[in-house]
VOBA-1610 file (N, C-alpha, C; in pm, whole numbers, padded with zeros to 5 digits, always signed):
BEGIN
Unk+02813+00728-04495Unk+02755+00806-04406Unk+02799+00965-04436Unk+02707+01075-04439Unk+02733+01182-04466Unk+02793+01250-04351Unk+02911+01359-04369Unk+02973+01417-04265Unk+02899+01440-04161Unk+02765+01505-04157Unk+02671+01557-04041Unk+02646+01435-03977Unk+02597+01316-04042Unk+02554+01190-03978Unk+02705+01150-03903Unk+02800+01143-03957Unk+02911+01104-03893Unk+02947+01216-03772Unk+02954+01319-03789Unk+02968+01385-03628Unk+02865+01381-03569Unk+02756+01370-03574Unk+02637+01327-03465Unk+02676+01190-03381Unk+02722+01072-03491Unk+02734+00965-03413Unk+02871+00955-03328Unk+02937+01067-03360Unk+03081+01109-03283Unk+03047+01154-03155Unk+02964+01254-03152Unk+02896+01337-03055Unk+02840+01238-02942Unk+02757+01160-03000Unk+02663+01064-02932Unk+02767+00944-02842Unk+02875+00908-02905Unk+02972+00803-02887Unk+03053+00873-02755Unk+03067+00981-02763Unk+03143+01078-02671Unk+03068+01084-02544Unk+02933+01104-02568Unk+02825+01131-02444Unk+02801+00971-02393Unk+02792+00906-02463Unk+02794+00771-02420Unk+02897+00715-02329Unk+03019+00753-02383Unk+03172+00726-02316Unk+03162+00788-02139Unk+03123+00911-02180Unk+03097+00968-02039Unk+02990+00897-01911Unk+02890+00876-02004Unk+02800+00790-01921Unk+02815+00664-01865Unk+02898+00583-01962Unk+02995+00469-01916Unk+03070+00476-01805Unk+03136+00603-01777Unk+03236+00636-01656Unk+03145+00654-01548Unk+03044+00729-01572Unk+02963+00741-01447Unk+02910+00630-01410Unk+02839+00533-01489Unk+02776+00426-01454Unk+02900+00317-01403Unk+02992+00312-01460Unk+03088+00199-01424Unk+03143+00256-01265Unk+03179+00366-01258Unk+03220+00391-01128Unk+03109+00384-00989Unk+02984+00414-01047Unk+02893+00388-00957Unk+02867+00242-00931Unk+02870+00170-01009Unk+02852+00022-00998Unk+02956-00038-00863Unk+03082+00012-00897Unk+03177-00034-00831Unk+03152+00014-00682Unk+03118+00101-00666Unk+03048+00176-00532Unk+02930+00111-00458Unk+02859+00046-00556Unk+02727-00008-00510Unk+02725-00149-00479Unk+02785-00242-00582Unk+02819-00352-00558Unk+02842-00408-00409Unk+02766-00505-00366Unk+02747-00556-00246Unk+02666-00478-00112Unk+02619-00357-00172Unk+02537-00287-00117Unk+02379-00269-00147Unk+02362-00310-00295Unk+02248-00318-00330Unk+02238-00405-00462Unk+02113-00472-00464Unk+02124-00562-00538Unk+02107-00499-00670Unk+02112-00588-00829Unk+02074-00507-00921Unk+01936-00488-00956Unk+01852-00589-00897Unk+01722-00589-00902Unk+01651-00467-00846Unk+01703-00420-00725Unk+01641-00308-00631Unk+01722-00189-00723Unk+01850-00198-00791Unk+01879-00076-00820Unk+01796-00055-00947Unk+01779-00156-01030Unk+01681-00136-01178Unk+01556-00081-01107Unk+01491-00139-00985Unk+01366-00079-00963Unk+01362+00065-00946Unk+01456+00126-00883Unk+01482+00257-00843Unk+01521+00349-00945Unk+01581+00281-01045Unk+01637+00374-01162Unk+01526+00385-01247Unk+01425+00282-01290Unk+01312+00261-01353Unk+01219+00378-01315Unk+01177+00388-01169Unk+01095+00464-01145Unk+01123+00610-01137Unk+01251+00652-01103Unk+01267+00783-01094Unk+01311+00839-01245Unk+01351+00739-01337Unk+01364+00774-01498Unk+01250+00837-01542Unk+01143+00736-01509Unk+00991+00792-01540Unk+00939+00900-01494Unk+00978+00904-01379Unk+00922+01064-01315Unk+00989+01171-01370Unk+01116+01165-01408Unk+01191+01281-01471Unk+01136+01300-01636Unk+01107+01192-01682Unk+01063+01197-01840Unk+00925+01263-01838Unk+00852+01218-01709Unk+00724+01271-01717Unk+00723+01432-01677Unk+00815+01482-01610Unk+00856+01609-01561Unk+00898+01696-01700Unk+00990+01591-01769Unk+01039+01689-01890Unk+00931+01678-02005Unk+00840+01610-02022Unk+00738+01605-02123Unk+00625+01708-02077Unk+00609+01734-01944Unk+00505+01797-01879Unk+00556+01955-01907Unk+00691+01992-01921Unk+00751+02131-01910Unk+00754+02189-02069Unk+00747+02089-02173Unk+00737+02093-02296Unk+00589+02109-02326Unk+00492+02071-02251Unk+00329+02082-02281Unk+00265+02125-02188Unk+00291+02240-02090Unk+00229+02298-01975Unk+00104+02285-01971Unk+00050+02252-01866Unk-00093+02252-01879Unk-00179+02123-01895Unk-00107+02031-02004Unk-00170+01913-02028Unk-00103+01821-01985Unk-00182+01692-01987Unk-00143+01572-01945Unk-00049+01502-02050Unk+00037+01418-01956Unk+00146+01358-02050Unk+00106+01226-02102Unk+00114+01208-02222Unk+00034+01082-02285Unk+00122+00958-02281Unk+00062+00857-02245Unk+00159+00717-02200Unk+00246+00700-02334Unk+00179+00754-02470Unk+00269+00710-02609Unk+00385+00810-02608Unk+00387+00913-02580Unk+00504+01008-02543Unk+00602+00986-02461Unk+00529+00922-02329Unk+00632+00867-02204Unk+00704+00734-02288Unk+00635+00635-02342Unk+00690+00538-02368Unk+00812+00587-02485Unk+00809+00654-02579Unk+00881+00723-02655Unk+01024+00766-02594Unk+01008+00834-02492Unk+01117+00891-02432Unk+01169+00783-02348Unk+01100+00681-02260Unk+01154+00595-02209Unk+01200+00452-02277Unk+01124+00418-02374Unk+01157+00316-02431Unk+01096+00191-02382Unk+00995+00228-02274Unk+00968+00096-02191Unk+00791+00098-02283Unk+00724-00037-02254Unk+00620-00057-02284Unk+00518+00020-02205Unk+00411+00041-02281Unk+00297+00143-02196Unk+00240+00067-02110Unk+00211-00068-02104Unk+00157-00137-01974Unk+00252-00138-01886Unk+00400-00120-01901Unk+00497-00136-01772Unk+00480+00014-01723Unk+00473+00124-01802Unk+00444+00270-01781Unk+00328+00270-01663Unk+00212+00224-01726Unk+00100+00218-01645Unk+00117+00157-01513Unk+00173+00045-01526Unk+00200-00029-01375Unk+00302+00054-01253Unk+00382+00113-01322Unk+00467+00213-01256Unk+00397+00341-01201Unk+00346+00420-01265Unk+00246+00520-01267Unk+00141+00485-01177Unk+00069+00403-01168Unk-00024+00344-01084Unk-00017+00306-00954Unk+00132+00279-00931Unk+00176+00226-00794Unk+00152+00343-00687Unk+00129+00286-00600Unk+00108+00366-00459Unk+00217+00428-00425Unk+00351+00379-00459Unk+00464+00443-00416Unk+00535+00529-00505Unk+00450+00557-00609Unk+00527+00612-00722Unk+00505+00780-00696Unk+00631+00850-00716Unk+00677+00981-00666Unk+00709+00979-00523Unk+00728+00870-00474Unk+00772+00840-00340Unk+00920+00821-00313Unk+01013+00864-00228Unk+01147+00833-00216Unk+01140+00707-00182Unk+01237+00630-00231Unk+01282+00489-00177Unk+01307+00486-00072Unk+01403+00565-00044Unk+01466+00554+00135Unk+01357+00563+00214Unk+01218+00602+00187Unk+01118+00647+00273Unk+01047+00522+00262Unk+01061+00393+00186Unk+01008+00247+00170Unk+01078+00151+00265Unk+01016+00123+00377Unk+01070+00026+00461Unk+01097-00104+00393Unk+00971-00153+00312Unk+01011-00293+00265Unk+01126-00274+00131Unk+01147-00162+00081Unk+01236-00154+00002Unk+01384-00160+00038Unk+01386-00061+00152Unk+01517-00063+00239Unk+01571-00168+00312Unk+01453-00258+00350Unk+01507-00370+00433Unk+01520-00479+00336Unk+01524-00470+00202Unk+01531-00572+00101Unk+01628-00544-00029Unk+01730-00448+00036Unk+01821-00395-00048Unk+01917-00509-00107Unk+01962-00620-00032Unk+02083-00697-00073Unk+01979-00846-00042Unk+02031-00934-00072Unk+01989-01064-00060Unk+02021-01115+00085Unk+02113-01067+00151Unk+02127-01058+00317Unk+02033-01036+00370Unk+01995-00896+00347Unk+01914-00801+00415Unk+01756-00874+00395Unk+01754-00926+00271Unk+01598-01009+00254Unk+01581-01121+00343Unk+01689-01191+00345Unk+01705-01331+00436Unk+01650-01295+00608Unk+01730-01165+00624Unk+01720-01137+00771Unk+01617-01097+00779Unk+01543-01024+00710Unk+01405-00942+00715Unk+01320-01050+00743Unk+01307-01152+00636Unk+01190-01251+00676Unk+01239-01356+00815Unk+01377-01373+00795Unk+01404-01444+00925Unk+01345-01406+01055Unk+01342-01266+01093Unk+01304-01206+01207Unk+01177-01135+01198Unk+01084-01165+01102Unk+00949-01121+01102Unk+00825-01212+01072Unk+00874-01355+01026Unk+00802-01437+00978Unk+00780-01523+01126Unk+00664-01579+01178Unk+00635-01646+01270Unk+00699-01798+01254Unk+00734-01819+01148Unk+00752-01955+01100Unk+00914-01962+01161Unk+00990-01869+01159Unk+01116-01861+01200Unk+01154-01765+01308Unk+01105-01727+01373Unk+01090-01622+01480Unk+00986-01642+01605Unk+01042-01633+01690Unk+00941-01660+01817Unk+00900-01503+01851Unk+00780-01442+01795Unk+00741-01319+01795Unk+00714-01283+01944Unk+00671-01369+02026Unk+00681-01319+02150Unk+00792-01254+02231Unk+00897-01332+02202Unk+01019-01279+02257Unk+01103-01205+02182Unk+01074-01216+02021Unk+01155-01144+01908Unk+01256-01191+01887Unk+01313-01323+01933Unk+01406-01396+01921Unk+01419-01494+01796Unk+01500-01472+01678Unk+01489-01538+01580Unk+01540-01722+01611Unk+01476-01797+01585Unk+01487-01943+01575Unk+01601-01976+01534Unk+01658-02083+01614Unk+01805-02161+01534Unk+01721-02264+01445Unk+01788-02262+01328Unk+01692-02341+01197Unk+01789-02433+01167Unk+01744-02542+01146Unk+01791-02643+01045Unk+01816-02587+00931Unk+01957-02629+00904Unk+01987-02566+00756Unk+01886-02660+00642Unk+01875-02774+00629Unk+01795-02822+00526Unk+01644-02884+00594Unk+01567-02862+00497Unk+01421-02925+00545Unk+01312-02859+00469Unk+01188-02900+00475Unk+01087-02881+00395Unk+01011-02759+00467Unk+01012-02770+00613Unk+00961-02666+00697Unk+01024-02588+00795Unk+01001-02460+00799Unk+01095-02383+00921Unk+01245-02403+00900Unk+01300-02410+00814Unk+01461-02428+00791Unk+01491-02323+00726Unk+01637-02300+00724Unk+01728-02207+00651Unk+01695-02201+00514Unk+01673-02316+00470Unk+01654-02347+00308Unk+01522-02266+00274Unk+01427-02285+00349Unk+01296-02223+00311Unk+01293-02069+00314Unk+01381-02028+00420Unk+01412-01872+00441Unk+01460-01844+00303Unk+01585-01891+00251Unk+01628-01854+00141Unk+01524-01870+00010Unk+01481-01972-00005Unk+01386-01983-00118Unk+01274-01864-00114Unk+01207-01851+00007Unk+01106-01741+00000Unk+01157-01601+00016Unk+01289-01566+00054Unk+01325-01445+00064Unk+01381-01402-00077Unk+01442-01480-00150Unk+01494-01479-00239Unk+01437-01546-00387Unk+01395-01509-00476Unk+01338-01542-00592Unk+01400-01558-00709Unk+01516-01489-00707Unk+01606-01513-00826Unk+01660-01661-00836Unk+01659-01702-00969Unk+01723-01841-01008Unk+01877-01840-00969Unk+01955-01958-00958Unk+02069-01970-00941Unk+02130-01948-00795Unk+02060-01883-00741Unk+02110-01869-00576Unk+02092-01986-00489Unk+02189-02051-00439Unk+02205-02138-00372Unk+02180-02131-00219Unk+02134-02212-00165Unk+02129-02226+00018Unk+02286-02210+00035Unk+02362-02300+00000Unk+02501-02305+00031Unk+02553-02170+00013Unk+02561-02089-00074Unk+02622-01948-00124Unk+02539-01870-00031Unk+02457-01864-00019Unk+02368-01781+00076Unk+02410-01753+00240Unk+02439-01918+00281Unk+02471-01928+00418Unk+02622-01874+00433Unk+02714-01887+00317Unk+02859-01857+00304Unk+02860-01703+00334Unk+02768-01640+00243Unk+02787-01490+00240Unk+02737-01454+00381Unk+02632-01489+00459Unk+02591-01445+00568Unk+02691-01458+00686Unk+02772-01582+00663Unk+02877-01652+00771Unk+03004-01537+00722Unk+03032-01485+00611Unk+03125-01404+00582Unk+03090-01239+00657Unk+02976-01220+00668Unk+02945-01098+00707Unk+02928-01105+00864Unk+02939-01238+00940Unk+02949-01209+01051Unk+02783-01210+01100Unk+02676-01261+01053Unk+02554-01259+01084Unk+02501-01381+01138Unk+02576-01506+01097Unk+02514-01632+01166Unk+02642-01698+01209Unk+02588-01807+01288Unk+02692-01913+01352Unk+02636-02037+01308Unk+02723-02121+01230Unk+02677-02230+01213Unk+02700-02363+01309Unk+02620-02435+01369Unk+02628-02541+01468Unk+02690-02675+01414Unk+02725-02748+01475Unk+02791-02881+01435Unk+02668-02970+01371Unk+02559-02950+01445Unk+02449-03040+01417Unk+02385-02981+01323Unk+02431-02921+01225Unk+02387-02867+01088Unk+02242-02770+01125Unk+02276-02693+01200Unk+02170-02574+01237Unk+02238-02459+01241Unk+02157-02359+01219Unk+02232-02237+01185Unk+02161-02101+01287Unk+02253-02035+01346Unk+02177-01928+01424Unk+02203-01779+01369Unk+02105-01717+01395Unk+02097-01584+01358Unk+02184-01493+01455Unk+02302-01440+01456Unk+02375-01400+01553Unk+02365-01255+01570Unk+02339-01175+01468Unk+02295-01011+01426Unk+02185-00971+01369Unk+02112-00902+01383Unk+02004-00856+01297Unk+02052-00726+01223Unk+02163-00655+01268Unk+02222-00533+01236Unk+02308-00555+01106Unk+02220-00512+01015Unk+02291-00494+00885Unk+02317-00356+00844Unk+02473-00356+00811Unk+02562-00447+00823Unk+02645-00456+00929Unk+02797-00510+00918Unk+02835-00514+01051Unk+02937-00373+01063Unk+03005-00329+01183Unk+03029-00219+01195Unk+03145-00168+01100Unk+03231-00247+01066Unk+03339-00227+00994Unk+03282-00191+00834Unk+03148-00253+00792Unk+03093-00253+00664Unk+03038-00117+00685Unk+02954-00096+00799Unk+02851+00071+00829Unk+02958+00163+00818Unk+03080+00145+00834Unk+03181+00250+00810Unk+03224+00272+00653Unk+03230+00161+00575Unk+03232+00146+00442Unk+03123+00222+00380Unk+02991+00187+00405Unk+02872+00248+00349Unk+02867+00398+00398Unk+02888+00434+00523Unk+02923+00582+00529Unk+02973+00646+00447Unk+03101+00590+00427Unk+03200+00676+00347Unk+03127+00666+00179Unk+03068+00530+00155Unk+03040+00537+00034Unk+02898+00656+00020Unk+02833+00681+00089Unk+02718+00772+00096Unk+02787+00904+00089Unk+02886+00958+00152Unk+02950+01108+00131Unk+02991+01086+00014Unk+03055+00992-00057Unk+03100+01028-00207Unk+02965+01034-00311Unk+02875+00933-00270Unk+02739+00949-00373Unk+02688+01059-00362Unk+02660+01137-00219Unk+02611+01266-00186Unk+02707+01349-00299Unk+02823+01354-00288Unk+02894+01436-00346Unk+02868+01434-00518Unk+02854+01304-00566Unk+02822+01304-00711Unk+02708+01328-00739Unk+02611+01318-00642Unk+02445+01356-00670Unk+02443+01519-00653Unk+02551+01601-00587Unk+02552+01747-00579Unk+02622+01789-00701Unk+02715+01721-00749Unk+02776+01764-00885Unk+02703+01734-01014Unk+02609+01637-01014Unk+02526+01622-01118Unk+02403+01708-01103Unk+02370+01726-00993Unk+02271+01841-00968Unk+02314+02012-01025Unk+02462+02010-01024Unk+02497+02135-01051Unk+02498+02132-01209Unk+02561+02025-01284Unk+02560+01999-01411Unk+02418+02006-01500Unk+02314+01957-01447Unk+02168+01962-01477Unk+02112+02116-01483Unk+02140+02186-01355Unk+02095+02341-01351Unk+02163+02404-01456Unk+02293+02378-01465Unk+02370+02466-01561Unk+02318+02416-01741Unk+02290+02304-01758Unk+02270+02286-01881Unk+02100+02336-01909Unk+02033+02347-01821Unk+01885+02405-01820Unk+01901+02575-01820Unk+02030+02638-01782Unk+02033+02768-01748Unk+01977+02859-01883Unk+02001+02810-02000Unk+01968+02888-02102Unk+01821+02889-02129Unk+01758+02777-02088Unk+01607+02778-02102Unk+01544+02849-01986Unk+01565+02819-01838Unk+01546+02841-01722Unk+01555+03034-01704Unk+01669+03049-01752Unk+01704+03183-01718Unk+01792+03207-01591Unk+01813+03078-01537Unk+01883+03110-01403Unk+02037+03113-01447Unk+02111+03152-01322Unk+02246+03177-01350Unk+02316+03061-01335Unk+02427+03021-01426Unk+02510+02926-01384Unk+02578+02919-01248Unk+02589+02795-01192Unk+02661+02760-01096Unk+02798+02742-01134Unk+02919+02754-01045Unk+03043+02708-01094Unk+03070+02573-01103Unk+03104+02561-01199Unk+03166+02417-01234Unk+03268+02416-01331Unk+03370+02410-01271Unk+03529+02363-01357Unk+03606+02246-01316Unk+03672+02187-01377Unk+03770+02129-01373Unk+03912+02121-01460Unk+03990+02097-01423Unk+04137+02093-01478Unk+04226+01954-01460Unk+04267+01913-01585Unk+04350+01772-01569Unk+04445+01786-01700Unk+04515+01685-01674Unk+04653+01696-01789Unk+04639+01498-01800Unk+04671+01483-01941Unk+04679+01349-01965Unk+04830+01311-01963Unk+04949+01396-01909Unk+05085+01357-01967Unk+05128+01366-01833Unk+05101+01302-01719Unk+05165+01285-01572Unk+05246+01144-01583Unk+05352+01136-01551Unk+05452+01025-01524Unk+05415+00980-01375Unk+05362+00818-01402Unk+05315+00748-01286Unk+05425+00743-01190Unk+05538+00766-01207Unk+05640+00780-01091Unk+05636+00915-01017Unk+05550+01008-01073Unk+05515+01112-00979Unk+05412+01135-00915Unk+05321+01011-00921Unk+05190+01004-00870Unk+05159+01059-00725Unk+05245+01006-00613Unk+05249+01036-00486Unk+05272+01207-00463Unk+05372+01218-00526Unk+05394+01354-00515Unk+05284+01469-00564Unk+05213+01427-00663Unk+05091+01505-00747Unk+04992+01475-00636Unk+04962+01384-00580Unk+04847+01356-00501Unk+04884+01424-00350Unk+04997+01469-00306Unk+05017+01500-00192Unk+05009+01653-00192Unk+05051+01714-00317Unk+05046+01844-00346Unk+04921+01881-00381Unk+04832+01824-00442Unk+04694+01819-00471Unk+04607+01844-00346Unk+04649+01757-00254Unk+04583+01728-00114Unk+04604+01874-00028Unk+04715+01904-00029Unk+04727+02030+00051Unk+04661+02148-00034Unk+04657+02151-00154Unk+04574+02252-00220Unk+04446+02260-00186Unk+04384+02137-00200Unk+04212+02119-00168Unk+04171+02150-00022Unk+04290+02105+00088Unk+04259+02131+00207Unk+04263+02287+00248Unk+04361+02352+00186Unk+04341+02496+00217Unk+04219+02535+00145Unk+04183+02503+00018Unk+04045+02568-00039Unk+03926+02516+00047Unk+03947+02399+00089Unk+03800+02371+00165Unk+03824+02449+00312Unk+03895+02477+00384Unk+03911+02579+00478Unk+03865+02678+00452Unk+03901+02766+00339Unk+03850+02901+00288Unk+03681+02881+00281Unk+03650+02766+00214Unk+03506+02763+00206Unk+03414+02749+00297Unk+03483+02685+00414Unk+03402+02704+00558Unk+03386+02831+00621Unk+03507+02877+00583Unk+03477+03041+00634Unk+03385+03103+00551Unk+03357+03112+00427Unk+03270+03170+00362Unk+03132+03128+00383Unk+03125+02981+00398Unk+02964+02954+00458Unk+02926+03004+00554Unk+03021+03012+00662Unk+03001+03045+00820Unk+02958+03219+00807Unk+03014+03264+00725Unk+02980+03390+00723Unk+02828+03448+00680Unk+02769+03343+00604Unk+02639+03386+00550Unk+02544+03254+00608Unk+02596+03180+00697Unk+02485+03100+00779Unk+02405+03155+00880Unk+02288+03118+00881Unk+02177+03200+00983Unk+02213+03102+01124Unk+02176+03200+01211Unk+02183+03149+01359Unk+02100+03037+01406Unk+02002+03031+01360Unk+01914+02889+01350Unk+01830+02856+01230Unk+01799+02719+01238Unk+01731+02661+01128Unk+01581+02657+01108Unk+01538+02690+00980Unk+01401+02665+00963Unk+01380+02569+00823Unk+01264+02571+00802Unk+01216+02460+00679Unk+01217+02534+00573Unk+01247+02678+00548Unk+01239+02736+00439Unk+01389+02766+00387Unk+01475+02716+00444Unk+01624+02763+00422Unk+01703+02662+00327Unk+01798+02711+00246Unk+01869+02624+00148Unk+02002+02590+00199Unk+01994+02462+00149Unk+02122+02393+00171Unk+02214+02405+00057Unk+02324+02463+00094Unk+02430+02465-00012Unk+02587+02447+00000Unk+02685+02431-00076Unk+02821+02390-00024Unk+02901+02390-00160Unk+03032+02337-00150Unk+03103+02283-00243Unk+03172+02180-00231Unk+03216+02107-00314Unk+03310+01952-00305Unk+03439+01977-00354Unk+03525+01890-00283Unk+03671+01897-00323Unk+03728+01758-00338Unk+03784+01731-00441Unk+03831+01601-00489Unk+03923+01591-00587Unk+03998+01500-00598Unk+04100+01480-00688Unk+04075+01360-00756Unk+04118+01317-00875Unk+04069+01193-00942Unk+04191+01149-01042Unk+04194+01040-01044Unk+04311+00978-01167Unk+04217+00883-01241Unk+04291+00860-01378Unk+04241+00792-01496Unk+04337+00723-01562Unk+04333+00561-01556Unk+04439+00510-01595Unk+04431+00515-01765Unk+04526+00559-01833Unk+04505+00581-01960Unk+04619+00498-02056Unk+04670+00408-01952Unk+04725+00297-02040Unk+04718+00178-02060
//
């Protein structure tokens, strides 16, 4: 391997390592909140959209050929055509009620249970108490229809809903849907905290993208800096965390003052949303 090739491989490996760090921590946050199937669907659609925009910037005023899009995305042209021809292409996923209501296996079950007349009294809107097993109108049928993936058993689905506090299992082998609110209050708080963190990650990546594009677009670079060390004694972890918390809290208060200084007295649709994020991180290196 030539020195040039060797250096290129090392650079790609370093980039891959950074991508793995982002993906790994993202997965830690998302497990239990969205299925891999739904996440793949979202990533696939948005990746194709961004790849299409990327190629369009290279060829202004010209259509993006499927072959070029296939080369950038690594997807078959038939799959690309299917995604691009979808009525939901270029539409945000959070605005799709069907997508949102089926983010997890539990939500898919609850959605079917509360919307299909075989399992819900549509006049009263009350979900029926179902036999756990049976060929018609049972919880078993709900699971089979709501979840198409192989390997998911009725027992495991029932246990998951029970742990989430969504169902009550009666002694006569029947199951009742206790709540249609997904998820429970404690989990909603957890989801809210995850949303705040993911929003911050999204904003940071937006800054990174703008700064990478700055030489091409001619726009000013936004502030993006980080400081770290690899030589901390774990015994000092709490002291460092406390000191950094005080530092970042003071910086946050100063940021609020600056933002309020430039804030308009009323809101309108042409205004810009802007802000800064503060966080401390630790990475185990041993």
